[in-house]
N, CA, C, O and the ligand as a Tripos MOL2 file, in Angstrom:
@<TRIPOS>MOLECULE
protein
  257   255    65     0     0
PROTEIN
NO_CHARGES

@<TRIPOS>ATOM
      1 N           7.2510   -4.7220   20.8570 N.3       1 MET1
      2 CA          6.3830   -3.6210   20.3160 C.3       1 MET1
      3 C           6.7390   -3.4250   18.8120 C.2       1 MET1
      4 O           7.9060   -3.2630   18.4530 O.2       1 MET1
      5 N           5.7440   -3.4460   17.9930 N.am      2 ASP2
      6 CA          6.0890   -3.2440   16.5850 C.3       2 ASP2
      7 C           6.3040   -1.7880   16.2050 C.2       2 ASP2
      8 O           6.0370   -0.8810   16.9930 O.2       2 ASP2
      9 N           6.7740   -1.5840   15.0270 N.am      3 ALA3
     10 CA          7.2020   -0.2140   14.5850 C.3       3 ALA3
     11 C           6.1110    0.7170   14.6530 C.2       3 ALA3
     12 O           6.3020    1.8510   15.0930 O.2       3 ALA3
     13 N           4.9320    0.3160   14.2360 N.am      4 ASN4
     14 CA          3.7940    1.2390   14.2310 C.3       4 ASN4
     15 C           3.3720    1.6610   15.5760 C.2       4 ASN4
     16 O           2.9630    2.8090   15.7520 O.2       4 ASN4
     17 N           3.4480    0.7690   16.5790 N.am      5 LYS5
     18 CA          3.1270    1.0840   17.9330 C.3       5 LYS5
     19 C           4.1830    2.0170   18.5520 C.2       5 LYS5
     20 O           3.8570    2.9020   19.3450 O.2       5 LYS5
     21 N           5.4350    1.8040   18.1780 N.am      6 LYS6
     22 CA          6.4600    2.6770   18.6700 C.3       6 LYS6
     23 C           6.2910    4.0860   18.1970 C.2       6 LYS6
     24 O           6.5090    5.0570   18.9210 O.2       6 LYS6
     25 N           5.8700    4.1650   16.8810 N.am      7 TRP7
     26 CA          5.6000    5.4870   16.3060 C.3       7 TRP7
     27 C           4.4820    6.1820   17.0420 C.2       7 TRP7
     28 O           4.5780    7.3490   17.4210 O.2       7 TRP7
     29 N           3.3680    5.3910   17.2410 N.am      8 LEU8
     30 CA          2.2090    5.9540   17.9030 C.3       8 LEU8
     31 C           2.3710    6.3250   19.3770 C.2       8 LEU8
     32 O           1.5790    7.0650   19.9600 O.2       8 LEU8
     33 N           3.4490    5.7640   19.9460 N.am      9 SER9
     34 CA          3.7540    6.0570   21.3800 C.3       9 SER9
     35 C           4.4530    7.3860   21.4990 C.2       9 SER9
     36 O           4.5810    7.9040   22.6090 O.2       9 SER9
     37 N           4.9250    7.9810   20.3690 N.am     10 ILE10
     38 CA          5.5170    9.3150   20.3530 C.3      10 ILE10
     39 C           4.3860   10.3740   20.3800 C.2      10 ILE10
     40 O           3.4180   10.2500   19.6300 O.2      10 ILE10
     41 N           4.5000   11.3900   21.2170 N.am     11 PRO11
     42 CA          3.4270   12.4020   21.2900 C.3      11 PRO11
     43 C           3.1160   12.9550   19.8520 C.2      11 PRO11
     44 O           4.0000   13.0710   19.0030 O.2      11 PRO11
     45 N           1.8620   13.2730   19.6450 N.am     12 LYS12
     46 CA          1.3790   13.6660   18.3570 C.3      12 LYS12
     47 C           2.0620   14.9000   17.8390 C.2      12 LYS12
     48 O           2.3450   14.9870   16.6440 O.2      12 LYS12
     49 N           2.3500   15.8990   18.7340 N.am     13 GLU13
     50 CA          2.9980   17.1200   18.3700 C.3      13 GLU13
     51 C           4.3790   16.8130   17.7650 C.2      13 GLU13
     52 O           4.7690   17.3930   16.7520 O.2      13 GLU13
     53 N           5.1030   15.8910   18.4070 N.am     14 ILE14
     54 CA          6.4650   15.5330   18.0030 C.3      14 ILE14
     55 C           6.3520   14.7570   16.6570 C.2      14 ILE14
     56 O           7.1590   14.9620   15.7500 O.2      14 ILE14
     57 N           5.3930   13.9130   16.5540 N.am     15 ARG15
     58 CA          5.2020   13.2120   15.2640 C.3      15 ARG15
     59 C           4.9640   14.1920   14.1030 C.2      15 ARG15
     60 O           5.4930   14.0440   13.0010 O.2      15 ARG15
     61 N           4.1360   15.2030   14.4190 N.am     16 ASN16
     62 CA          3.8800   16.2320   13.3780 C.3      16 ASN16
     63 C           5.1390   16.9620   12.9540 C.2      16 ASN16
     64 O           5.3630   17.2330   11.7740 O.2      16 ASN16
     65 N           5.9840   17.2830   13.9910 N.am     17 GLU17
     66 CA          7.2350   17.9340   13.7050 C.3      17 GLU17
     67 C           8.1480   17.0570   12.8290 C.2      17 GLU17
     68 O           8.8290   17.5350   11.9210 O.2      17 GLU17
     69 N           8.1270   15.7770   13.1390 N.am     18 ILE18
     70 CA          9.0280   14.8800   12.4290 C.3      18 ILE18
     71 C           8.5570   14.7620   10.9300 C.2      18 ILE18
     72 O           9.3640   14.8580   10.0050 O.2      18 ILE18
     73 N           7.2890   14.5600   10.7480 N.am     19 THR19
     74 CA          6.8290   14.3570    9.3710 C.3      19 THR19
     75 C           6.8660   15.6270    8.5230 C.2      19 THR19
     76 O           6.7380   15.5680    7.3000 O.2      19 THR19
     77 N           7.0470   16.8000    9.1940 N.am     20 LYS20
     78 CA          7.1920   18.0470    8.4400 C.3      20 LYS20
     79 C           8.6340   18.4540    8.2720 C.2      20 LYS20
     80 O           8.9210   19.5440    7.7770 O.2      20 LYS20
     81 N           9.5340   17.6000    8.6720 N.am     21 ASN21
     82 CA         10.9260   17.9900    8.7550 C.3      21 ASN21
     83 C          11.7970   16.8200    8.1870 C.2      21 ASN21
     84 O          12.7490   16.3930    8.8410 O.2      21 ASN21
     85 N          11.4850   16.3360    7.0370 N.am     22 VAL22
     86 CA         12.2530   15.2570    6.4330 C.3      22 VAL22
     87 C          13.0590   15.8240    5.2860 C.2      22 VAL22
     88 O          12.5570   16.5910    4.4650 O.2      22 VAL22
     89 N          14.3810   15.4120    5.2450 N.am     23 PHE23
     90 CA         15.2300   15.9950    4.2380 C.3      23 PHE23
     91 C          15.0400   15.2540    2.9350 C.2      23 PHE23
     92 O          15.0720   14.0240    2.8860 O.2      23 PHE23
     93 N          14.8370   16.0430    1.8560 N.am     24 CYS24
     94 CA         14.7090   15.5120    0.5360 C.3      24 CYS24
     95 C          15.9530   15.8510   -0.2600 C.2      24 CYS24
     96 O          16.3010   17.0250   -0.3850 O.2      24 CYS24
     97 N          16.6320   14.8470   -0.8030 N.am     25 GLY25
     98 CA         17.8700   15.0150   -1.5210 C.3      25 GLY25
     99 C          17.6840   15.7820   -2.8710 C.2      25 GLY25
    100 O          18.6020   16.4380   -3.3630 O.2      25 GLY25
    101 N          16.4900   15.6700   -3.4240 N.am     26 ARG26
    102 CA         16.2640   16.4070   -4.6610 C.3      26 ARG26
    103 C          15.9380   17.8700   -4.4110 C.2      26 ARG26
    104 O          16.4510   18.7620   -5.0870 O.2      26 ARG26
    105 N          15.0700   18.1010   -3.4190 N.am     27 CYS27
    106 CA         14.7270   19.4980   -3.1170 C.3      27 CYS27
    107 C          15.7850   20.1670   -2.3220 C.2      27 CYS27
    108 O          15.7780   21.3910   -2.1910 O.2      27 CYS27
    109 N          16.7320   19.3830   -1.7620 N.am     28 LYS28
    110 CA         17.7920   19.8890   -0.8820 C.3      28 LYS28
    111 C          17.2410   20.7620    0.2210 C.2      28 LYS28
    112 O          17.7900   21.8170    0.5380 O.2      28 LYS28
    113 N          16.1570   20.3070    0.7940 N.am     29 ASP29
    114 CA         15.4600   21.0640    1.8150 C.3      29 ASP29
    115 C          14.6570   20.1090    2.7180 C.2      29 ASP29
    116 O          14.4810   18.9340    2.3970 O.2      29 ASP29
    117 N          14.1720   20.6450    3.8580 N.am     30 ALA30
    118 CA         13.3380   19.8350    4.7140 C.3      30 ALA30
    119 C          11.9430   20.0010    4.1380 C.2      30 ALA30
    120 O          11.4660   21.0980    3.8450 O.2      30 ALA30
    121 N          11.3210   18.8300    3.9960 N.am     31 VAL31
    122 CA          9.9740   18.8030    3.3890 C.3      31 VAL31
    123 C           9.0470   17.9400    4.2460 C.2      31 VAL31
    124 O           9.4670   17.3000    5.2110 O.2      31 VAL31
    125 N           7.7810   17.9480    3.8590 N.am     32 THR32
    126 CA          6.7690   17.0390    4.4870 C.3      32 THR32
    127 C           6.8160   15.7280    3.7600 C.2      32 THR32
    128 O           6.8940   15.6840    2.5320 O.2      32 THR32
    129 N           6.7670   14.6330    4.5400 N.am     33 ILE33
    130 CA          6.7510   13.3030    4.0070 C.3      33 ILE33
    131 C           5.3020   12.8430    3.7840 C.2      33 ILE33
    132 O           4.4830   12.9320    4.6990 O.2      33 ILE33
    133 N           4.9920   12.3750    2.6270 N.am     34 ASP34
    134 CA          3.6460   11.9660    2.2500 C.3      34 ASP34
    135 C           3.5620   10.4330    2.2090 C.2      34 ASP34
    136 O           4.5360    9.7270    1.9490 O.2      34 ASP34
    137 N           2.3500    9.9720    2.4790 N.am     35 SER35
    138 CA          2.0060    8.5060    2.3790 C.3      35 SER35
    139 C           3.1590    7.6270    2.8490 C.2      35 SER35
    140 O           3.6630    6.7750    2.1170 O.2      35 SER35
    141 N           3.5540    7.8620    4.0910 N.am     36 TYR36
    142 CA          4.6460    7.0510    4.5680 C.3      36 TYR36
    143 C           4.2120    5.7740    5.2820 C.2      36 TYR36
    144 O           3.0730    5.6210    5.7220 O.2      36 TYR36
    145 N           5.1790    4.8730    5.3690 N.am     37 THR37
    146 CA          4.9790    3.6890    6.1830 C.3      37 THR37
    147 C           6.0320    3.6430    7.2660 C.2      37 THR37
    148 O           7.0840    4.2690    7.1350 O.2      37 THR37
    149 N           5.7750    2.9280    8.3110 N.am     38 ILE38
    150 CA          6.6740    2.7830    9.4690 C.3      38 ILE38
    151 C           7.3420    1.4550    9.4530 C.2      38 ILE38
    152 O           6.6730    0.4240    9.3950 O.2      38 ILE38
    153 N           8.6160    1.4480    9.5000 N.am     39 GLU39
    154 CA          9.3400    0.1180    9.5190 C.3      39 GLU39
    155 C          10.3480    0.0800   10.6730 C.2      39 GLU39
    156 O          10.8160    1.1130   11.1520 O.2      39 GLU39
    157 N          10.6580   -1.1230   11.0940 N.am     40 GLU40
    158 CA         11.6940   -1.3360   12.0670 C.3      40 GLU40
    159 C          13.0650   -0.9380   11.5400 C.2      40 GLU40
    160 O          13.3630   -1.1210   10.3600 O.2      40 GLU40
    161 N          13.9000   -0.3900   12.4240 N.am     41 ASP41
    162 CA         15.2570   -0.0380   12.0290 C.3      41 ASP41
    163 C          16.0930   -0.3890   13.1970 C.2      41 ASP41
    164 O          15.6190   -0.4390   14.3320 O.2      41 ASP41
    165 N          17.4200   -0.6510   12.9110 N.am     42 LYS42
    166 CA         18.2570   -1.0720   14.0360 C.3      42 LYS42
    167 C          18.4480    0.0670   15.0740 C.2      42 LYS42
    168 O          18.8250   -0.2100   16.2130 O.2      42 LYS42
    169 N          18.2060    1.2780   14.7150 N.am     43 PHE43
    170 CA         18.3050    2.4360   15.5750 C.3      43 PHE43
    171 C          16.9890    2.8240   16.1900 C.2      43 PHE43
    172 O          16.9540    3.6700   17.0830 O.2      43 PHE43
    173 N          15.9400    2.2500   15.7550 N.am     44 GLY44
    174 CA         14.6130    2.6680   16.2590 C.3      44 GLY44
    175 C          13.5820    2.2730   15.2000 C.2      44 GLY44
    176 O          13.3360    1.0980   14.9300 O.2      44 GLY44
    177 N          12.9900    3.3290   14.6140 N.am     45 ILE45
    178 CA         12.0340    3.1190   13.5400 C.3      45 ILE45
    179 C          12.4020    4.0530   12.3610 C.2      45 ILE45
    180 O          13.1160    5.0420   12.5250 O.2      45 ILE45
    181 N          11.8990    3.7050   11.2060 N.am     46 VAL46
    182 CA         12.1860    4.5740   10.0680 C.3      46 VAL46
    183 C          10.8980    4.8270    9.3200 C.2      46 VAL46
    184 O          10.1140    3.9080    9.0850 O.2      46 VAL46
    185 N          10.6790    6.0830    8.9440 N.am     47 LEU47
    186 CA          9.5010    6.4510    8.1020 C.3      47 LEU47
    187 C           9.9650    6.4120    6.6570 C.2      47 LEU47
    188 O          11.0000    6.9820    6.3110 O.2      47 LEU47
    189 N           9.2340    5.7740    5.8610 N.am     48 LYS48
    190 CA          9.5280    5.7720    4.4520 C.3      48 LYS48
    191 C           8.2970    6.1970    3.6500 C.2      48 LYS48
    192 O           7.2130    5.6220    3.7490 O.2      48 LYS48
    193 N           8.5420    7.2730    2.8250 N.am     49 GLY49
    194 CA          7.4450    7.7840    2.0460 C.3      49 GLY49
    195 C           7.9530    8.6790    0.9570 C.2      49 GLY49
    196 O           9.0710    8.5050    0.4720 O.2      49 GLY49
    197 N           7.1250    9.6590    0.5560 N.am     50 LYS50
    198 CA          7.5220   10.4450   -0.6150 C.3      50 LYS50
    199 C           7.4990   11.8850   -0.2030 C.2      50 LYS50
    200 O           6.7450   12.3070    0.6740 O.2      50 LYS50
    201 N           8.4110   12.6750   -0.9130 N.am     51 CYS51
    202 CA          8.4610   14.1090   -0.7270 C.3      51 CYS51
    203 C           7.1600   14.7470   -1.1650 C.2      51 CYS51
    204 O           6.6160   14.4190   -2.2200 O.2      51 CYS51
    205 N           6.6710   15.6540   -0.3560 N.am     52 HIS52
    206 CA          5.4650   16.3300   -0.6290 C.3      52 HIS52
    207 C           5.5650   17.2680   -1.8790 C.2      52 HIS52
    208 O           4.6060   17.4990   -2.6150 O.2      52 HIS52
    209 N           6.8100   17.7800   -2.0440 N.am     53 LYS53
    210 CA          7.0220   18.7120   -3.1090 C.3      53 LYS53
    211 C           7.2820   18.0730   -4.5010 C.2      53 LYS53
    212 O           6.6900   18.4560   -5.5100 O.2      53 LYS53
    213 N           8.2010   17.0810   -4.4940 N.am     54 CYS54
    214 CA          8.6180   16.4970   -5.7940 C.3      54 CYS54
    215 C           8.2990   15.0460   -5.9760 C.2      54 CYS54
    216 O           8.4040   14.5300   -7.0880 O.2      54 CYS54
    217 N           7.9120   14.3670   -4.9250 N.am     55 GLY55
    218 CA          7.5230   12.9190   -5.0770 C.3      55 GLY55
    219 C           8.6320   11.9760   -4.9430 C.2      55 GLY55
    220 O           8.4000   10.7680   -4.9750 O.2      55 GLY55
    221 N           9.8490   12.4380   -4.7920 N.am     56 LYS56
    222 CA         10.9820   11.5330   -4.6200 C.3      56 LYS56
    223 C          10.8050   10.7520   -3.2650 C.2      56 LYS56
    224 O          10.2660   11.2550   -2.2790 O.2      56 LYS56
    225 N          11.2940    9.5190   -3.3090 N.am     57 GLU57
    226 CA         11.2450    8.7330   -2.0620 C.3      57 GLU57
    227 C          12.2160    9.2820   -0.9860 C.2      57 GLU57
    228 O          13.4080    9.4740   -1.2250 O.2      57 GLU57
    229 N          11.6400    9.5200    0.2040 N.am     58 VAL58
    230 CA         12.4690    9.9960    1.2850 C.3      58 VAL58
    231 C          12.2740    9.1070    2.4890 C.2      58 VAL58
    232 O          11.2830    8.3810    2.5610 O.2      58 VAL58
    233 N          13.2050    9.1420    3.4490 N.am     59 ALA59
    234 CA         13.1350    8.3800    4.6310 C.3      59 ALA59
    235 C          13.6600    9.1610    5.7800 C.2      59 ALA59
    236 O          14.5150   10.0320    5.6180 O.2      59 ALA59
    237 N          13.1430    8.8500    6.9770 N.am     60 ARG60
    238 CA         13.6140    9.5510    8.1710 C.3      60 ARG60
    239 C          13.6650    8.5660    9.3040 C.2      60 ARG60
    240 O          12.6590    7.9480    9.6510 O.2      60 ARG60
    241 N          14.8470    8.4180    9.8850 N.am     61 VAL61
    242 CA         14.9900    7.5260   11.0340 C.3      61 VAL61
    243 C          14.6420    8.2650   12.3320 C.2      61 VAL61
    244 O          15.0610    9.4010   12.5540 O.2      61 VAL61
    245 N          13.8830    7.6020   13.1570 N.am     62 VAL62
    246 CA         13.5040    8.1430   14.4480 C.3      62 VAL62
    247 C          14.1370    7.2610   15.4940 C.2      62 VAL62
    248 O          13.7300    6.1150   15.6810 O.2      62 VAL62
    249 N          15.1240    7.7870   16.1710 N.am     63 GLU63
    250 CA         15.8880    7.0070   17.1270 C.3      63 GLU63
    251 C          15.0360    6.8280   18.3860 C.2      63 GLU63
    252 O          14.3900    7.7660   18.8550 O.2      63 GLU63
    253 N          15.0500    5.5960   18.9250 N.am     64 SER64
    254 CA         14.2440    5.2760   20.0380 C.3      64 SER64
    255 C          15.0680    5.4860   21.3560 C.2      64 SER64
    256 O          14.5500    5.2620   22.4510 O.2      64 SER64
    257 ZN         11.6160   16.7200   -2.9060 Zn       65 ZN65
@<TRIPOS>BOND
     1     1     2 1
     2     2     3 1
     3     3     4 2
     4     3     5 am
     5     5     6 1
     6     6     7 1
     7     7     8 2
     8     7     9 am
     9     9    10 1
    10    10    11 1
    11    11    12 2
    12    11    13 am
    13    13    14 1
    14    14    15 1
    15    15    16 2
    16    15    17 am
    17    17    18 1
    18    18    19 1
    19    19    20 2
    20    19    21 am
    21    21    22 1
    22    22    23 1
    23    23    24 2
    24    23    25 am
    25    25    26 1
    26    26    27 1
    27    27    28 2
    28    27    29 am
    29    29    30 1
    30    30    31 1
    31    31    32 2
    32    31    33 am
    33    33    34 1
    34    34    35 1
    35    35    36 2
    36    35    37 am
    37    37    38 1
    38    38    39 1
    39    39    40 2
    40    39    41 am
    41    41    42 1
    42    42    43 1
    43    43    44 2
    44    43    45 am
    45    45    46 1
    46    46    47 1
    47    47    48 2
    48    47    49 am
    49    49    50 1
    50    50    51 1
    51    51    52 2
    52    51    53 am
    53    53    54 1
    54    54    55 1
    55    55    56 2
    56    55    57 am
    57    57    58 1
    58    58    59 1
    59    59    60 2
    60    59    61 am
    61    61    62 1
    62    62    63 1
    63    63    64 2
    64    63    65 am
    65    65    66 1
    66    66    67 1
    67    67    68 2
    68    67    69 am
    69    69    70 1
    70    70    71 1
    71    71    72 2
    72    71    73 am
    73    73    74 1
    74    74    75 1
    75    75    76 2
    76    75    77 am
    77    77    78 1
    78    78    79 1
    79    79    80 2
    80    79    81 am
    81    81    82 1
    82    82    83 1
    83    83    84 2
    84    83    85 am
    85    85    86 1
    86    86    87 1
    87    87    88 2
    88    87    89 am
    89    89    90 1
    90    90    91 1
    91    91    92 2
    92    91    93 am
    93    93    94 1
    94    94    95 1
    95    95    96 2
    96    95    97 am
    97    97    98 1
    98    98    99 1
    99    99   100 2
   100    99   101 am
   101   101   102 1
   102   102   103 1
   103   103   104 2
   104   103   105 am
   105   105   106 1
   106   106   107 1
   107   107   108 2
   108   107   109 am
   109   109   110 1
   110   110   111 1
   111   111   112 2
   112   111   113 am
   113   113   114 1
   114   114   115 1
   115   115   116 2
   116   115   117 am
   117   117   118 1
   118   118   119 1
   119   119   120 2
   120   119   121 am
   121   121   122 1
   122   122   123 1
   123   123   124 2
   124   123   125 am
   125   125   126 1
   126   126   127 1
   127   127   128 2
   128   127   129 am
   129   129   130 1
   130   130   131 1
   131   131   132 2
   132   131   133 am
   133   133   134 1
   134   134   135 1
   135   135   136 2
   136   135   137 am
   137   137   138 1
   138   138   139 1
   139   139   140 2
   140   139   141 am
   141   141   142 1
   142   142   143 1
   143   143   144 2
   144   143   145 am
   145   145   146 1
   146   146   147 1
   147   147   148 2
   148   147   149 am
   149   149   150 1
   150   150   151 1
   151   151   152 2
   152   151   153 am
   153   153   154 1
   154   154   155 1
   155   155   156 2
   156   155   157 am
   157   157   158 1
   158   158   159 1
   159   159   160 2
   160   159   161 am
   161   161   162 1
   162   162   163 1
   163   163   164 2
   164   163   165 am
   165   165   166 1
   166   166   167 1
   167   167   168 2
   168   167   169 am
   169   169   170 1
   170   170   171 1
   171   171   172 2
   172   171   173 am
   173   173   174 1
   174   174   175 1
   175   175   176 2
   176   175   177 am
   177   177   178 1
   178   178   179 1
   179   179   180 2
   180   179   181 am
   181   181   182 1
   182   182   183 1
   183   183   184 2
   184   183   185 am
   185   185   186 1
   186   186   187 1
   187   187   188 2
   188   187   189 am
   189   189   190 1
   190   190   191 1
   191   191   192 2
   192   191   193 am
   193   193   194 1
   194   194   195 1
   195   195   196 2
   196   195   197 am
   197   197   198 1
   198   198   199 1
   199   199   200 2
   200   199   201 am
   201   201   202 1
   202   202   203 1
   203   203   204 2
   204   203   205 am
   205   205   206 1
   206   206   207 1
   207   207   208 2
   208   207   209 am
   209   209   210 1
   210   210   211 1
   211   211   212 2
   212   211   213 am
   213   213   214 1
   214   214   215 1
   215   215   216 2
   216   215   217 am
   217   217   218 1
   218   218   219 1
   219   219   220 2
   220   219   221 am
   221   221   222 1
   222   222   223 1
   223   223   224 2
   224   223   225 am
   225   225   226 1
   226   226   227 1
   227   227   228 2
   228   227   229 am
   229   229   230 1
   230   230   231 1
   231   231   232 2
   232   231   233 am
   233   233   234 1
   234   234   235 1
   235   235   236 2
   236   235   237 am
   237   237   238 1
   238   238   239 1
   239   239   240 2
   240   239   241 am
   241   241   242 1
   242   242   243 1
   243   243   244 2
   244   243   245 am
   245   245   246 1
   246   246   247 1
   247   247   248 2
   248   247   249 am
   249   249   250 1
   250   250   251 1
   251   251   252 2
   252   251   253 am
   253   253   254 1
   254   254   255 1
   255   255   256 2
@<TRIPOS>SUBSTRUCTURE
     1 MET1         2 RESIDUE 1 A MET
     2 ASP2         6 RESIDUE 1 A ASP
     3 ALA3        10 RESIDUE 1 A ALA
     4 ASN4        14 RESIDUE 1 A ASN
     5 LYS5        18 RESIDUE 1 A LYS
     6 LYS6        22 RESIDUE 1 A LYS
     7 TRP7        26 RESIDUE 1 A TRP
     8 LEU8        30 RESIDUE 1 A LEU
     9 SER9        34 RESIDUE 1 A SER
    10 ILE10       38 RESIDUE 1 A ILE
    11 PRO11       42 RESIDUE 1 A PRO
    12 LYS12       46 RESIDUE 1 A LYS
    13 GLU13       50 RESIDUE 1 A GLU
    14 ILE14       54 RESIDUE 1 A ILE
    15 ARG15       58 RESIDUE 1 A ARG
    16 ASN16       62 RESIDUE 1 A ASN
    17 GLU17       66 RESIDUE 1 A GLU
    18 ILE18       70 RESIDUE 1 A ILE
    19 THR19       74 RESIDUE 1 A THR
    20 LYS20       78 RESIDUE 1 A LYS
    21 ASN21       82 RESIDUE 1 A ASN
    22 VAL22       86 RESIDUE 1 A VAL
    23 PHE23       90 RESIDUE 1 A PHE
    24 CYS24       94 RESIDUE 1 A CYS
    25 GLY25       98 RESIDUE 1 A GLY
    26 ARG26      102 RESIDUE 1 A ARG
    27 CYS27      106 RESIDUE 1 A CYS
    28 LYS28      110 RESIDUE 1 A LYS
    29 ASP29      114 RESIDUE 1 A ASP
    30 ALA30      118 RESIDUE 1 A ALA
    31 VAL31      122 RESIDUE 1 A VAL
    32 THR32      126 RESIDUE 1 A THR
    33 ILE33      130 RESIDUE 1 A ILE
    34 ASP34      134 RESIDUE 1 A ASP
    35 SER35      138 RESIDUE 1 A SER
    36 TYR36      142 RESIDUE 1 A TYR
    37 THR37      146 RESIDUE 1 A THR
    38 ILE38      150 RESIDUE 1 A ILE
    39 GLU39      154 RESIDUE 1 A GLU
    40 GLU40      158 RESIDUE 1 A GLU
    41 ASP41      162 RESIDUE 1 A ASP
    42 LYS42      166 RESIDUE 1 A LYS
    43 PHE43      170 RESIDUE 1 A PHE
    44 GLY44      174 RESIDUE 1 A GLY
    45 ILE45      178 RESIDUE 1 A ILE
    46 VAL46      182 RESIDUE 1 A VAL
    47 LEU47      186 RESIDUE 1 A LEU
    48 LYS48      190 RESIDUE 1 A LYS
    49 GLY49      194 RESIDUE 1 A GLY
    50 LYS50      198 RESIDUE 1 A LYS
    51 CYS51      202 RESIDUE 1 A CYS
    52 HIS52      206 RESIDUE 1 A HIS
    53 LYS53      210 RESIDUE 1 A LYS
    54 CYS54      214 RESIDUE 1 A CYS
    55 GLY55      218 RESIDUE 1 A GLY
    56 LYS56      222 RESIDUE 1 A LYS
    57 GLU57      226 RESIDUE 1 A GLU
    58 VAL58      230 RESIDUE 1 A VAL
    59 ALA59      234 RESIDUE 1 A ALA
    60 ARG60      238 RESIDUE 1 A ARG
    61 VAL61      242 RESIDUE 1 A VAL
    62 VAL62      246 RESIDUE 1 A VAL
    63 GLU63      250 RESIDUE 1 A GLU
    64 SER64      254 RESIDUE 1 A SER
    65 ZN65       257 GROUP 0 **** ****
């Protein structure tokens, strides 16, 4: 199963919670991740995108 399918297999409500709760090192807060991509990670999958507030690159691992 590829990373994108793994992501889509997670219930939509949980995916929404995850994308709204990504830590940004610049904002020092949980932010919404924008224009993210899904990639394989050794622990599951990882979302890579940009902070909605400041535009800094942020990532969030989703353990499978
Ligand atoms: Zn930020």
